C-alpha beads as a LAMMPS data file, in Angstrom:
LAMMPS data file: protein, C-alpha beads

287 atoms
286 bonds

1 atom types
1 bond types

-500.0 500.0 xlo xhi
-500.0 500.0 ylo yhi
-500.0 500.0 zlo zhi

Masses

1 110.0

Atoms # bond

1 1 1 -32.282 2.850 3.487
2 1 1 -30.171 2.473 6.909
3 1 1 -27.697 0.072 6.247
4 1 1 -27.052 -2.439 9.502
5 1 1 -24.453 -1.678 11.686
6 1 1 -21.452 -3.747 13.187
7 1 1 -19.169 -3.769 16.336
8 1 1 -15.815 -4.590 15.656
9 1 1 -12.836 -4.327 18.585
10 1 1 -10.831 -1.780 16.167
11 1 1 -11.928 0.257 13.054
12 1 1 -8.503 0.324 10.635
13 1 1 -8.768 2.260 7.347
14 1 1 -6.197 1.099 4.822
15 1 1 -5.387 3.697 1.836
16 1 1 -3.504 3.226 -1.446
17 1 1 -3.466 4.455 -4.958
18 1 1 -4.644 1.007 -6.359
19 1 1 -5.225 -2.536 -5.163
20 1 1 -1.647 -2.788 -3.737
21 1 1 -2.834 -2.325 -0.513
22 1 1 -5.033 -4.938 -0.306
23 1 1 -2.207 -7.083 0.278
24 1 1 -1.694 -5.551 3.984
25 1 1 -5.415 -5.905 4.180
26 1 1 -5.121 -9.463 3.652
27 1 1 -2.249 -9.792 6.080
28 1 1 -4.719 -8.061 8.672
29 1 1 -7.209 -10.168 8.629
30 1 1 -5.152 -12.928 8.687
31 1 1 -3.687 -11.983 11.856
32 1 1 -7.059 -10.554 13.589
33 1 1 -9.605 -11.470 11.328
34 1 1 -12.393 -9.302 13.615
35 1 1 -10.928 -6.445 12.451
36 1 1 -12.873 -3.617 11.101
37 1 1 -11.496 -2.517 7.437
38 1 1 -12.273 0.050 5.519
39 1 1 -10.150 0.399 1.963
40 1 1 -10.048 3.566 -0.110
41 1 1 -8.237 3.284 -3.744
42 1 1 -7.659 6.770 -5.095
43 1 1 -7.668 5.121 -8.816
44 1 1 -8.718 8.441 -10.235
45 1 1 -5.139 9.463 -10.323
46 1 1 -3.671 5.916 -10.390
47 1 1 -0.436 5.693 -10.816
48 1 1 0.879 7.583 -7.594
49 1 1 4.504 7.118 -9.059
50 1 1 4.242 9.110 -11.810
51 1 1 2.403 12.104 -10.371
52 1 1 4.203 15.402 -9.131
53 1 1 5.080 15.610 -5.931
54 1 1 2.966 19.190 -5.002
55 1 1 -0.121 17.789 -6.328
56 1 1 0.296 14.457 -4.589
57 1 1 0.894 16.171 -1.167
58 1 1 -1.973 18.014 -1.606
59 1 1 -4.511 15.257 -3.365
60 1 1 -3.480 12.789 0.179
61 1 1 -3.907 14.987 2.969
62 1 1 -7.260 16.198 1.107
63 1 1 -8.581 12.953 0.206
64 1 1 -7.761 11.059 4.145
65 1 1 -8.992 14.321 5.793
66 1 1 -12.330 13.741 3.874
67 1 1 -12.286 9.575 4.829
68 1 1 -10.982 10.284 8.427
69 1 1 -13.956 12.544 8.857
70 1 1 -16.731 10.512 7.659
71 1 1 -15.549 6.981 8.210
72 1 1 -14.234 8.092 11.668
73 1 1 -11.285 5.333 11.718
74 1 1 -9.048 4.842 14.877
75 1 1 -5.863 4.200 12.538
76 1 1 -4.755 4.992 9.028
77 1 1 -2.666 2.354 7.157
78 1 1 -1.279 4.351 4.352
79 1 1 -0.267 1.198 2.234
80 1 1 1.631 2.669 -0.237
81 1 1 5.243 3.567 -0.596
82 1 1 5.230 6.605 -2.730
83 1 1 2.439 8.243 -0.221
84 1 1 4.252 7.196 2.742
85 1 1 7.369 8.603 1.511
86 1 1 5.736 11.735 0.431
87 1 1 3.132 12.694 2.630
88 1 1 3.201 11.101 5.907
89 1 1 4.639 14.082 7.524
90 1 1 1.770 16.139 6.507
91 1 1 -0.834 13.719 7.232
92 1 1 0.763 13.758 10.555
93 1 1 0.570 17.698 10.920
94 1 1 -2.900 17.666 9.921
95 1 1 -4.213 14.933 12.099
96 1 1 -1.756 14.731 14.976
97 1 1 -3.777 12.131 17.511
98 1 1 -4.240 10.037 14.505
99 1 1 -2.119 7.035 14.028
100 1 1 -0.467 6.746 10.574
101 1 1 0.841 3.648 9.627
102 1 1 2.855 4.012 6.710
103 1 1 4.711 1.257 4.258
104 1 1 8.453 2.506 3.330
105 1 1 11.018 0.638 1.445
106 1 1 12.306 -2.469 3.560
107 1 1 15.725 -1.085 3.766
108 1 1 16.349 -1.841 7.388
109 1 1 15.071 -5.243 6.871
110 1 1 16.994 -6.076 3.470
111 1 1 20.315 -4.917 5.603
112 1 1 19.459 -7.279 8.613
113 1 1 19.152 -9.906 6.078
114 1 1 21.981 -9.891 3.573
115 1 1 25.237 -11.677 3.648
116 1 1 27.195 -10.068 0.623
117 1 1 25.966 -6.664 1.835
118 1 1 24.642 -5.368 -1.472
119 1 1 21.014 -5.005 -1.368
120 1 1 18.586 -4.116 -4.170
121 1 1 15.294 -2.267 -4.280
122 1 1 12.450 -2.497 -6.711
123 1 1 10.107 0.493 -6.638
124 1 1 8.333 3.340 -8.400
125 1 1 10.402 6.045 -10.166
126 1 1 8.610 8.361 -7.555
127 1 1 10.210 6.122 -5.070
128 1 1 13.442 5.965 -5.775
129 1 1 14.451 9.507 -6.580
130 1 1 13.063 11.141 -2.925
131 1 1 15.541 12.149 -0.631
132 1 1 13.565 9.473 2.213
133 1 1 15.470 6.893 0.277
134 1 1 18.538 8.198 1.026
135 1 1 17.856 8.923 4.343
136 1 1 16.974 5.295 4.952
137 1 1 19.924 3.958 3.334
138 1 1 22.237 6.375 5.575
139 1 1 20.327 5.411 8.691
140 1 1 19.988 1.806 8.558
141 1 1 22.234 0.231 5.803
142 1 1 25.500 2.536 5.990
143 1 1 27.375 -0.456 4.878
144 1 1 25.638 -1.872 2.401
145 1 1 25.868 -1.264 -1.473
146 1 1 22.129 -0.570 -2.450
147 1 1 21.084 -1.139 -6.045
148 1 1 17.778 0.897 -6.252
149 1 1 15.755 0.309 -9.510
150 1 1 12.673 2.016 -10.909
151 1 1 10.105 -0.418 -12.511
152 1 1 7.347 2.551 -14.134
153 1 1 5.154 0.007 -15.515
154 1 1 5.358 -2.941 -12.860
155 1 1 2.163 -1.753 -10.871
156 1 1 0.006 -1.554 -13.511
157 1 1 1.289 -5.077 -14.363
158 1 1 0.652 -6.232 -10.670
159 1 1 -3.269 -4.820 -11.208
160 1 1 -3.508 -6.701 -13.819
161 1 1 -2.216 -10.051 -12.089
162 1 1 -4.664 -9.077 -9.258
163 1 1 -7.481 -9.165 -11.859
164 1 1 -6.537 -12.587 -12.834
165 1 1 -5.236 -11.589 -16.382
166 1 1 -2.681 -13.370 -18.190
167 1 1 0.798 -11.066 -18.343
168 1 1 3.386 -12.184 -21.105
169 1 1 6.616 -13.260 -18.946
170 1 1 8.883 -10.766 -21.171
171 1 1 6.376 -7.564 -19.667
172 1 1 7.549 -8.147 -16.030
173 1 1 10.861 -9.161 -17.281
174 1 1 11.799 -6.024 -18.711
175 1 1 10.375 -4.239 -15.909
176 1 1 13.099 -5.752 -13.593
177 1 1 15.787 -6.599 -15.807
178 1 1 18.037 -3.287 -14.943
179 1 1 17.652 -4.177 -11.152
180 1 1 19.949 -7.342 -12.061
181 1 1 22.021 -6.213 -15.239
182 1 1 23.462 -3.174 -12.603
183 1 1 24.456 -6.087 -10.545
184 1 1 27.438 -6.539 -12.402
185 1 1 29.535 -8.776 -10.186
186 1 1 26.248 -10.975 -8.735
187 1 1 26.648 -10.367 -5.226
188 1 1 23.010 -9.121 -4.351
189 1 1 21.035 -11.518 -2.782
190 1 1 18.790 -9.389 -1.261
191 1 1 15.565 -7.688 -2.923
192 1 1 13.102 -5.950 -1.202
193 1 1 9.879 -4.394 -2.750
194 1 1 9.436 -0.918 -2.646
195 1 1 5.564 -0.839 -3.864
196 1 1 2.577 -2.386 -2.244
197 1 1 1.633 -3.301 -5.364
198 1 1 4.045 -5.665 -6.290
199 1 1 3.032 -8.534 -3.382
200 1 1 0.567 -9.503 -6.640
201 1 1 3.602 -10.346 -8.702
202 1 1 6.219 -11.750 -6.582
203 1 1 5.941 -15.079 -7.427
204 1 1 6.873 -14.105 -11.274
205 1 1 9.881 -11.924 -9.902
206 1 1 11.242 -14.664 -7.960
207 1 1 10.733 -17.307 -11.199
208 1 1 12.848 -14.479 -12.894
209 1 1 15.650 -13.701 -10.431
210 1 1 18.424 -15.853 -9.533
211 1 1 17.651 -18.264 -7.349
212 1 1 19.875 -16.777 -4.608
213 1 1 17.786 -13.937 -4.310
214 1 1 15.484 -13.331 -1.390
215 1 1 12.730 -11.304 -1.723
216 1 1 11.206 -9.205 1.030
217 1 1 7.410 -8.119 1.016
218 1 1 6.878 -5.868 3.858
219 1 1 2.960 -6.694 3.850
220 1 1 3.307 -8.882 7.080
221 1 1 5.787 -6.417 8.654
222 1 1 3.117 -3.714 8.221
223 1 1 0.276 -5.751 9.051
224 1 1 1.839 -6.886 12.931
225 1 1 3.001 -3.010 13.213
226 1 1 -0.342 -1.910 12.549
227 1 1 -2.067 -3.999 15.211
228 1 1 0.752 -3.282 17.982
229 1 1 -0.306 0.307 17.259
230 1 1 -4.075 -0.973 18.214
231 1 1 -3.173 -2.308 21.185
232 1 1 -2.844 1.055 22.731
233 1 1 -6.137 2.544 21.689
234 1 1 -9.213 1.505 23.486
235 1 1 -11.723 -0.614 21.547
236 1 1 -14.207 0.576 19.234
237 1 1 -17.579 1.573 21.334
238 1 1 -19.390 3.091 18.510
239 1 1 -21.417 1.099 16.111
240 1 1 -19.886 1.172 12.722
241 1 1 -21.127 0.529 8.901
242 1 1 -19.987 -2.767 7.217
243 1 1 -16.589 -2.804 5.623
244 1 1 -16.618 -1.326 2.069
245 1 1 -13.715 -1.136 -0.691
246 1 1 -13.930 3.075 -1.534
247 1 1 -12.891 3.808 -5.008
248 1 1 -12.146 7.225 -6.172
249 1 1 -12.817 6.408 -9.661
250 1 1 -14.031 3.254 -11.421
251 1 1 -11.412 0.920 -11.963
252 1 1 -9.966 -0.841 -15.327
253 1 1 -12.046 -3.760 -15.809
254 1 1 -13.884 -3.405 -13.005
255 1 1 -15.852 -6.584 -13.296
256 1 1 -12.819 -8.648 -12.915
257 1 1 -11.510 -6.505 -10.023
258 1 1 -14.581 -6.855 -8.468
259 1 1 -14.877 -10.679 -8.481
260 1 1 -11.775 -10.614 -6.369
261 1 1 -12.619 -8.459 -3.210
262 1 1 -14.695 -10.858 -1.284
263 1 1 -11.511 -12.944 -0.690
264 1 1 -9.960 -9.639 0.984
265 1 1 -13.396 -8.875 2.961
266 1 1 -15.002 -6.836 0.635
267 1 1 -18.372 -7.122 -0.974
268 1 1 -18.175 -4.921 -3.811
269 1 1 -16.450 -1.943 -5.495
270 1 1 -18.214 1.154 -4.074
271 1 1 -17.341 4.804 -5.354
272 1 1 -16.030 7.608 -2.846
273 1 1 -18.592 10.507 -2.753
274 1 1 -17.121 14.009 -3.674
275 1 1 -18.418 17.093 -3.649
276 1 1 -22.210 17.169 -2.641
277 1 1 -22.307 13.600 -2.149
278 1 1 -19.824 14.212 1.093
279 1 1 -23.033 15.801 2.872
280 1 1 -25.200 13.066 2.453
281 1 1 -22.646 10.238 3.171
282 1 1 -22.113 12.343 6.361
283 1 1 -26.130 12.116 6.863
284 1 1 -26.079 8.372 6.468
285 1 1 -23.273 7.313 8.671
286 1 1 -24.554 9.373 11.292
287 1 1 -28.268 8.038 10.976

Bonds

1 1 1 2
2 1 2 3
3 1 3 4
4 1 4 5
5 1 5 6
6 1 6 7
7 1 7 8
8 1 8 9
9 1 9 10
10 1 10 11
11 1 11 12
12 1 12 13
13 1 13 14
14 1 14 15
15 1 15 16
16 1 16 17
17 1 17 18
18 1 18 19
19 1 19 20
20 1 20 21
21 1 21 22
22 1 22 23
23 1 23 24
24 1 24 25
25 1 25 26
26 1 26 27
27 1 27 28
28 1 28 29
29 1 29 30
30 1 30 31
31 1 31 32
32 1 32 33
33 1 33 34
34 1 34 35
35 1 35 36
36 1 36 37
37 1 37 38
38 1 38 39
39 1 39 40
40 1 40 41
41 1 41 42
42 1 42 43
43 1 43 44
44 1 44 45
45 1 45 46
46 1 46 47
47 1 47 48
48 1 48 49
49 1 49 50
50 1 50 51
51 1 51 52
52 1 52 53
53 1 53 54
54 1 54 55
55 1 55 56
56 1 56 57
57 1 57 58
58 1 58 59
59 1 59 60
60 1 60 61
61 1 61 62
62 1 62 63
63 1 63 64
64 1 64 65
65 1 65 66
66 1 66 67
67 1 67 68
68 1 68 69
69 1 69 70
70 1 70 71
71 1 71 72
72 1 72 73
73 1 73 74
74 1 74 75
75 1 75 76
76 1 76 77
77 1 77 78
78 1 78 79
79 1 79 80
80 1 80 81
81 1 81 82
82 1 82 83
83 1 83 84
84 1 84 85
85 1 85 86
86 1 86 87
87 1 87 88
88 1 88 89
89 1 89 90
90 1 90 91
91 1 91 92
92 1 92 93
93 1 93 94
94 1 94 95
95 1 95 96
96 1 96 97
97 1 97 98
98 1 98 99
99 1 99 100
100 1 100 101
101 1 101 102
102 1 102 103
103 1 103 104
104 1 104 105
105 1 105 106
106 1 106 107
107 1 107 108
108 1 108 109
109 1 109 110
110 1 110 111
111 1 111 112
112 1 112 113
113 1 113 114
114 1 114 115
115 1 115 116
116 1 116 117
117 1 117 118
118 1 118 119
119 1 119 120
120 1 120 121
121 1 121 122
122 1 122 123
123 1 123 124
124 1 124 125
125 1 125 126
126 1 126 127
127 1 127 128
128 1 128 129
129 1 129 130
130 1 130 131
131 1 131 132
132 1 132 133
133 1 133 134
134 1 134 135
135 1 135 136
136 1 136 137
137 1 137 138
138 1 138 139
139 1 139 140
140 1 140 141
141 1 141 142
142 1 142 143
143 1 143 144
144 1 144 145
145 1 145 146
146 1 146 147
147 1 147 148
148 1 148 149
149 1 149 150
150 1 150 151
151 1 151 152
152 1 152 153
153 1 153 154
154 1 154 155
155 1 155 156
156 1 156 157
157 1 157 158
158 1 158 159
159 1 159 160
160 1 160 161
161 1 161 162
162 1 162 163
163 1 163 164
164 1 164 165
165 1 165 166
166 1 166 167
167 1 167 168
168 1 168 169
169 1 169 170
170 1 170 171
171 1 171 172
172 1 172 173
173 1 173 174
174 1 174 175
175 1 175 176
176 1 176 177
177 1 177 178
178 1 178 179
179 1 179 180
180 1 180 181
181 1 181 182
182 1 182 183
183 1 183 184
184 1 184 185
185 1 185 186
186 1 186 187
187 1 187 188
188 1 188 189
189 1 189 190
190 1 190 191
191 1 191 192
192 1 192 193
193 1 193 194
194 1 194 195
195 1 195 196
196 1 196 197
197 1 197 198
198 1 198 199
199 1 199 200
200 1 200 201
201 1 201 202
202 1 202 203
203 1 203 204
204 1 204 205
205 1 205 206
206 1 206 207
207 1 207 208
208 1 208 209
209 1 209 210
210 1 210 211
211 1 211 212
212 1 212 213
213 1 213 214
214 1 214 215
215 1 215 216
216 1 216 217
217 1 217 218
218 1 218 219
219 1 219 220
220 1 220 221
221 1 221 222
222 1 222 223
223 1 223 224
224 1 224 225
225 1 225 226
226 1 226 227
227 1 227 228
228 1 228 229
229 1 229 230
230 1 230 231
231 1 231 232
232 1 232 233
233 1 233 234
234 1 234 235
235 1 235 236
236 1 236 237
237 1 237 238
238 1 238 239
239 1 239 240
240 1 240 241
241 1 241 242
242 1 242 243
243 1 243 244
244 1 244 245
245 1 245 246
246 1 246 247
247 1 247 248
248 1 248 249
249 1 249 250
250 1 250 251
251 1 251 252
252 1 252 253
253 1 253 254
254 1 254 255
255 1 255 256
256 1 256 257
257 1 257 258
258 1 258 259
259 1 259 260
260 1 260 261
261 1 261 262
262 1 262 263
263 1 263 264
264 1 264 265
265 1 265 266
266 1 266 267
267 1 267 268
268 1 268 269
269 1 269 270
270 1 270 271
271 1 271 272
272 1 272 273
273 1 273 274
274 1 274 275
275 1 275 276
276 1 276 277
277 1 277 278
278 1 278 279
279 1 279 280
280 1 280 281
281 1 281 282
282 1 282 283
283 1 283 284
284 1 284 285
285 1 285 286
286 1 286 287
């Protein structure tokens, strides 16, 4: 059965390892409701922050190359800090004519916001250990002390929060406690989110932190930058299939997750085709 097609001014693909990038999708829809957005979550290997670098680079480039060929977006939002800090260069090399909008730790924003010159970053272990973070600090916040803290379990807790599941306060507290313990003089006044998943536990983070802390969520800034990039592109002239939320593997407690998707503009979970299914999928889109 041939699916109905839609027209839209622009077509964007947003990509993440899980549901974290949906925070950026929400910001995009708030700014431009008629934007056509497909979402792709690589749940088969979630969480990215605990995977090996070489494996992830190959995985991300291969998966997004498939998605670009099949969905034909005009721009790709890499709505994942781990993927952005690791694979943006490889993606741009593989697809030099495709605009890729990354999501990187908000070090520059934090440096502009702080009054004490002591800033914090909450991120995955993979993001914390990469030279990319050191370059951001050197380029954009050389006069600031950076306290970067890895919270290996926080992305999974954020996925639980997204599904509406109760989370014990101590679970999140244990993930972020080290950030504030390292601020021995109590000077840190600004903390950036270095993982898009954390947007779904931001209120809990605020409640668990000292009241003077300003938390920075880059979702809105990434959405605005995406729309700026789209302004330079012609409008979409070919019809596209209705927007979908694609997942490379069925996510945990999928029914609860699927119930949340309509508020982000998606009807249901759709499994991303692989292997021989790719050919049939391509024919279906072209029909």
